[in-house]
GUKE-125288 format. One line per field, with one value per atom (N, C-alpha, C): residue number from 1; residue in one letter; y negated, x, z negated. Coordinates in nm, 3 decimals. Atoms other than C-alpha are relative to their C-alpha. Layout:
BEGIN
resi = c(NUM / ...)
resn = c(A / ...)
yy = c(Y / ...)
xx = c(X / ...)
zz = c(Z / ...)
//
This chain:
BEGIN
resi = c(1 / 1 / 1 / 2 / 2 / 2 / 3 / 3 / 3 / 4 / 4 / 4 / 5 / 5 / 5 / 6 / 6 / 6 / 7 / 7 / 7 / 8 / 8 / 8 / 9 / 9 / 9 / 10 / 10 / 10 / 11 / 11 / 11 / 12 / 12 / 12 / 13 / 13 / 13 / 14 / 14 / 14 / 15 / 15 / 15 / 16 / 16 / 16 / 17 / 17 / 17 / 18 / 18 / 18 / 19 / 19 / 19 / 20 / 20 / 20 / 21 / 21 / 21 / 22 / 22 / 22 / 23 / 23 / 23 / 24 / 24 / 24 / 25 / 25 / 25 / 26 / 26 / 26 / 27 / 27 / 27 / 28 / 28 / 28 / 29 / 29 / 29 / 30 / 30 / 30 / 31 / 31 / 31 / 32 / 32 / 32 / 33 / 33 / 33 / 34 / 34 / 34 / 35 / 35 / 35 / 36 / 36 / 36 / 37 / 37 / 37 / 38 / 38 / 38 / 39 / 39 / 39 / 40 / 40 / 40 / 41 / 41 / 41 / 42 / 42 / 42 / 43 / 43 / 43 / 44 / 44 / 44 / 45 / 45 / 45 / 46 / 46 / 46 / 47 / 47 / 47 / 48 / 48 / 48 / 49 / 49 / 49 / 50 / 50 / 50 / 51 / 51 / 51 / 52 / 52 / 52 / 53 / 53 / 53 / 54 / 54 / 54 / 55 / 55 / 55 / 56 / 56 / 56 / 57 / 57 / 57 / 58 / 58 / 58 / 59 / 59 / 59 / 60 / 60 / 60 / 61 / 61 / 61 / 62 / 62 / 62 / 63 / 63 / 63 / 64 / 64 / 64 / 65 / 65 / 65 / 66 / 66 / 66 / 67 / 67 / 67 / 68 / 68 / 68 / 69 / 69 / 69 / 70 / 70 / 70 / 71 / 71 / 71 / 72 / 72 / 72 / 73 / 73 / 73 / 74 / 74 / 74 / 75 / 75 / 75 / 76 / 76 / 76 / 77 / 77 / 77 / 78 / 78 / 78 / 79 / 79 / 79 / 80 / 80 / 80 / 81 / 81 / 81 / 82 / 82 / 82 / 83 / 83 / 83 / 84 / 84 / 84 / 85 / 85 / 85 / 86 / 86 / 86 / 87 / 87 / 87 / 88 / 88 / 88 / 89 / 89 / 89 / 90 / 90 / 90 / 91 / 91 / 91 / 92 / 92 / 92 / 93 / 93 / 93 / 94 / 94 / 94 / 95 / 95 / 95 / 96 / 96 / 96)
resn = c(M / M / M / D / D / D / H / H / H / K / K / K / V / V / V / D / D / D / A / A / A / V / V / V / V / V / V / C / C / C / G / G / G / V / V / V / G / G / G / S / S / S / A / A / A / G / G / G / T / T / T / M / M / M / T / T / T / G / G / G / L / L / L / S / S / S / R / R / R / Y / Y / Y / F / F / F / G / G / G / K / K / K / V / V / V / A / A / A / P / P / P / D / D / D / T / T / T / E / E / E / M / M / M / V / V / V / L / L / L / A / A / A / D / D / D / P / P / P / V / V / V / G / G / G / S / S / S / V / V / V / L / L / L / A / A / A / D / D / D / Y / Y / Y / V / V / V / R / R / R / T / T / T / G / G / G / K / K / K / V / V / V / G / G / G / V / V / V / A / A / A / G / G / G / S / S / S / W / W / W / I / I / I / V / V / V / E / E / E / G / G / G / I / I / I / G / G / G / E / E / E / D / D / D / F / F / F / I / I / I / P / P / P / P / P / P / I / I / I / A / A / A / D / D / D / F / F / F / S / S / S / R / R / R / V / V / V / S / S / S / K / K / K / A / A / A / Y / Y / Y / S / S / S / I / I / I / S / S / S / D / D / D / E / E / E / E / E / E / A / A / A / C / C / C / T / T / T / T / T / T / V / V / V / R / R / R / D / D / D / C / C / C)
yy = c(0.096 / -13.696 / -0.132 / 0.114 / -13.946 / -0.071 / 0.033 / -13.984 / -0.081 / 0.047 / -14.111 / 0.090 / -0.095 / -13.932 / -0.059 / 0.082 / -14.081 / 0.050 / -0.053 / -13.843 / 0.158 / -0.144 / -13.514 / 0.028 / -0.053 / -13.318 / 0.136 / -0.122 / -13.018 / 0.029 / -0.052 / -12.801 / -0.025 / 0.000 / -12.808 / 0.132 / -0.109 / -12.502 / -0.056 / 0.042 / -12.590 / -0.148 / 0.153 / -12.946 / -0.029 / 0.008 / -12.892 / -0.063 / 0.055 / -12.947 / -0.138 / 0.122 / -13.234 / -0.114 / 0.094 / -13.410 / -0.004 / 0.025 / -13.353 / -0.050 / 0.059 / -13.449 / -0.155 / 0.123 / -13.756 / -0.093 / 0.066 / -13.865 / -0.027 / 0.023 / -13.803 / -0.079 / 0.090 / -13.973 / -0.146 / 0.144 / -14.269 / -0.070 / 0.053 / -14.311 / -0.036 / 0.010 / -14.251 / -0.062 / 0.035 / -14.349 / -0.036 / 0.050 / -14.545 / -0.021 / 0.020 / -14.590 / 0.132 / -0.126 / -14.214 / 0.025 / -0.011 / -14.138 / 0.133 / -0.144 / -13.837 / 0.019 / -0.055 / -13.630 / 0.120 / -0.129 / -13.365 / 0.067 / -0.084 / -13.088 / 0.105 / -0.078 / -12.910 / 0.083 / -0.071 / -12.629 / -0.056 / 0.018 / -12.706 / 0.093 / -0.098 / -12.593 / -0.064 / 0.024 / -12.710 / -0.161 / 0.139 / -13.040 / -0.093 / 0.092 / -13.190 / -0.103 / 0.114 / -13.393 / -0.101 / 0.093 / -13.540 / -0.085 / 0.069 / -13.632 / -0.101 / 0.103 / -13.812 / -0.101 / 0.110 / -13.991 / -0.096 / 0.072 / -14.084 / -0.027 / 0.006 / -14.033 / 0.092 / -0.064 / -13.811 / 0.147 / -0.146 / -13.426 / 0.051 / -0.050 / -13.284 / 0.155 / -0.131 / -12.929 / 0.089 / -0.081 / -12.659 / 0.102 / -0.096 / -12.428 / 0.126 / -0.108 / -12.133 / 0.007 / 0.007 / -12.081 / 0.127 / -0.122 / -11.784 / -0.030 / 0.042 / -11.966 / 0.013 / -0.031 / -11.834 / -0.077 / 0.077 / -12.040 / -0.141 / 0.130 / -12.368 / -0.022 / 0.038 / -12.554 / 0.043 / -0.017 / -12.572 / -0.036 / 0.028 / -12.603 / -0.074 / 0.084 / -12.824 / -0.081 / 0.064 / -13.097 / 0.064 / -0.057 / -12.912 / -0.102 / 0.100 / -13.084 / -0.067 / 0.086 / -13.166 / -0.093 / 0.067 / -13.321 / -0.142 / 0.157 / -13.673 / -0.036 / 0.029 / -13.793 / -0.137 / 0.130 / -14.147 / -0.059 / 0.035 / -14.163 / 0.045 / -0.070 / -13.952 / -0.098 / 0.107 / -14.185 / 0.047 / -0.068 / -13.949 / 0.130 / -0.131 / -13.626 / 0.039 / -0.074 / -13.392 / 0.117 / -0.142 / -13.100 / 0.070 / -0.107 / -12.824 / 0.122 / -0.113 / -12.545 / 0.112 / -0.131 / -12.174 / 0.024 / -0.027 / -12.140 / -0.064 / 0.084 / -12.428 / 0.057 / -0.057 / -12.290 / 0.136 / -0.134 / -11.934 / -0.013 / 0.032 / -12.047 / -0.050 / 0.065 / -12.271 / 0.097 / -0.118 / -12.002 / 0.095 / -0.114 / -11.760 / -0.068 / 0.065 / -12.045 / -0.005 / 0.013 / -12.046 / 0.089)
xx = c(0.040 / 11.525 / -0.028 / 0.017 / 11.481 / -0.134 / 0.103 / 11.135 / -0.037 / -0.001 / 11.181 / -0.058 / 0.075 / 10.911 / -0.081 / 0.103 / 10.721 / -0.141 / 0.143 / 10.424 / 0.006 / 0.009 / 10.291 / -0.110 / 0.076 / 10.086 / -0.044 / 0.056 / 9.858 / -0.127 / 0.141 / 9.558 / -0.075 / 0.054 / 9.303 / -0.085 / 0.093 / 9.138 / -0.102 / 0.080 / 9.052 / 0.012 / -0.034 / 9.199 / 0.134 / -0.100 / 9.454 / 0.136 / -0.119 / 9.770 / -0.009 / 0.011 / 9.663 / -0.055 / 0.045 / 9.503 / 0.141 / -0.132 / 9.841 / 0.095 / -0.100 / 10.066 / -0.030 / 0.045 / 9.863 / 0.014 / -0.016 / 9.854 / 0.163 / -0.144 / 10.232 / 0.058 / -0.069 / 10.340 / -0.044 / 0.063 / 10.089 / 0.090 / -0.073 / 10.312 / 0.156 / -0.147 / 10.669 / 0.037 / -0.019 / 10.637 / -0.119 / 0.127 / 10.331 / -0.040 / 0.001 / 10.414 / -0.020 / 0.014 / 10.400 / -0.127 / 0.115 / 10.133 / -0.054 / 0.076 / 9.888 / -0.079 / 0.067 / 9.760 / -0.076 / 0.078 / 9.487 / 0.003 / 0.007 / 9.539 / -0.128 / 0.099 / 9.203 / -0.058 / 0.045 / 9.054 / -0.116 / 0.123 / 8.782 / -0.107 / 0.113 / 8.455 / 0.007 / 0.001 / 8.558 / -0.071 / 0.052 / 8.387 / 0.078 / -0.108 / 8.687 / 0.033 / -0.039 / 8.817 / -0.070 / 0.119 / 8.514 / -0.041 / 0.038 / 8.444 / 0.115 / -0.113 / 8.791 / -0.031 / 0.015 / 8.709 / -0.124 / 0.127 / 8.359 / -0.070 / 0.075 / 8.261 / -0.105 / 0.132 / 7.983 / 0.047 / -0.013 / 7.962 / -0.083 / 0.063 / 7.874 / -0.061 / 0.043 / 7.755 / 0.144 / -0.105 / 8.002 / -0.011 / 0.015 / 8.099 / 0.097 / -0.065 / 8.331 / 0.147 / -0.152 / 8.723 / 0.055 / -0.056 / 8.961 / 0.119 / -0.114 / 9.250 / -0.036 / 0.038 / 9.243 / 0.073 / -0.050 / 9.281 / -0.004 / 0.021 / 9.216 / -0.134 / 0.112 / 8.901 / -0.102 / 0.132 / 8.560 / -0.098 / 0.149 / 8.201 / -0.069 / 0.044 / 8.176 / 0.116 / -0.122 / 8.392 / 0.004 / -0.045 / 8.567 / -0.003 / 0.027 / 8.491 / 0.143 / -0.122 / 8.850 / 0.067 / -0.048 / 8.910 / 0.022 / -0.013 / 9.071 / 0.067 / -0.028 / 9.091 / 0.048 / -0.018 / 9.144 / 0.108 / -0.127 / 9.500 / 0.026 / -0.023 / 9.458 / -0.036 / 0.027 / 9.502 / -0.059 / 0.041 / 9.455 / -0.046 / 0.063 / 9.266 / -0.007 / -0.009 / 9.340 / -0.090 / 0.074 / 9.100 / 0.099 / -0.096 / 9.312 / -0.070 / 0.064 / 9.154 / 0.069 / -0.072 / 9.216 / 0.111 / -0.086 / 9.371 / 0.136 / -0.132 / 9.639 / 0.065 / -0.052 / 9.682 / 0.078 / -0.059 / 9.759 / 0.112 / -0.104 / 9.966 / 0.143 / -0.100 / 10.173 / 0.092 / -0.059 / 10.245 / 0.086 / -0.089 / 10.367 / 0.119 / -0.110 / 10.599 / 0.107 / -0.107 / 10.792 / 0.102)
zz = c(-0.089 / -4.629 / -0.075 / 0.074 / -4.915 / 0.014 / -0.026 / -4.845 / 0.124 / -0.132 / -4.509 / 0.096 / -0.086 / -4.324 / 0.096 / -0.068 / -4.031 / -0.016 / 0.003 / -4.037 / -0.035 / 0.045 / -4.201 / 0.085 / -0.092 / -3.956 / -0.082 / 0.084 / -4.133 / 0.051 / -0.004 / -4.095 / -0.145 / 0.122 / -4.365 / -0.016 / 0.045 / -4.540 / -0.110 / 0.125 / -4.888 / -0.013 / 0.006 / -4.839 / -0.120 / 0.113 / -5.124 / 0.043 / -0.034 / -4.932 / 0.055 / -0.069 / -4.729 / -0.103 / 0.092 / -5.047 / -0.095 / 0.073 / -5.240 / 0.059 / -0.069 / -4.979 / 0.031 / -0.040 / -4.887 / -0.140 / 0.121 / -5.259 / -0.030 / 0.047 / -5.324 / 0.097 / -0.096 / -4.990 / -0.034 / 0.024 / -5.072 / -0.110 / 0.115 / -5.392 / 0.028 / -0.029 / -5.259 / 0.139 / -0.134 / -4.888 / 0.055 / -0.053 / -4.822 / 0.165 / -0.131 / -4.461 / 0.090 / -0.058 / -4.386 / 0.051 / -0.053 / -4.151 / -0.010 / 0.013 / -4.244 / 0.114 / -0.107 / -3.952 / -0.021 / 0.007 / -3.936 / 0.139 / -0.119 / -3.679 / -0.031 / 0.065 / -3.692 / 0.149 / -0.114 / -3.476 / 0.080 / -0.069 / -3.213 / -0.052 / 0.055 / -3.375 / -0.150 / 0.128 / -3.715 / -0.017 / 0.009 / -3.850 / -0.053 / 0.065 / -4.016 / 0.086 / -0.098 / -3.711 / 0.026 / -0.038 / -3.615 / -0.137 / 0.142 / -4.007 / -0.019 / 0.020 / -4.015 / 0.105 / -0.096 / -3.699 / -0.013 / -0.007 / -3.738 / -0.147 / 0.136 / -4.128 / 0.012 / -0.008 / -4.019 / 0.012 / -0.038 / -4.042 / 0.119 / -0.111 / -3.716 / -0.008 / -0.006 / -3.630 / 0.031 / -0.029 / -3.654 / 0.098 / -0.087 / -3.406 / -0.048 / 0.066 / -3.423 / 0.062 / -0.015 / -3.387 / -0.052 / 0.013 / -3.404 / -0.099 / 0.097 / -3.602 / -0.149 / 0.128 / -3.953 / -0.105 / 0.109 / -4.278 / 0.024 / -0.008 / -4.126 / 0.065 / -0.045 / -4.017 / -0.102 / 0.095 / -4.203 / 0.070 / -0.056 / -4.132 / -0.115 / 0.119 / -4.454 / -0.031 / 0.048 / -4.623 / -0.147 / 0.131 / -4.914 / -0.108 / 0.106 / -5.231 / -0.061 / 0.052 / -5.316 / 0.102 / -0.141 / -4.959 / -0.048 / -0.011 / -4.966 / 0.106 / -0.130 / -4.633 / 0.031 / 0.015 / -4.732 / 0.072 / -0.063 / -4.591 / 0.135 / -0.138 / -4.280 / 0.104 / -0.100 / -3.990 / 0.129 / -0.120 / -3.709 / -0.017 / 0.010 / -3.643 / 0.159 / -0.140 / -3.333 / -0.017 / -0.009 / -3.237 / 0.117 / -0.066 / -3.113 / 0.034 / -0.038 / -2.895 / -0.052 / 0.029 / -2.978 / 0.115 / -0.101 / -2.642 / -0.004 / 0.039 / -2.712 / -0.118 / 0.114 / -3.044 / -0.005 / -0.029 / -2.940 / 0.099 / -0.102 / -2.647 / -0.059 / 0.056 / -2.856 / -0.102 / 0.111 / -3.130 / 0.072 / -0.081 / -2.866 / 0.049 / -0.057 / -2.734 / -0.114 / 0.096 / -3.060 / -0.029)
//
């Protein structure tokens, strides 16, 4: 794709993938938009939107979402964050 990527959307667990991709695309394709898809109940989407850590809830999607900000998280290039309900996540994965 020769670094011609409009956006990268991913969830965050440890934040290693988001941080690494964000830094990489920041160098090779700075116009690439970084987007967080986060389970409802996780504090990460609200943190990206407001800069504040809210109260965590619960969710069933495994491996993404946190009740704290991971120490390696670099959300400086994340321009949008979406909160995805368990119902929407489970329904969507079955549609694939």
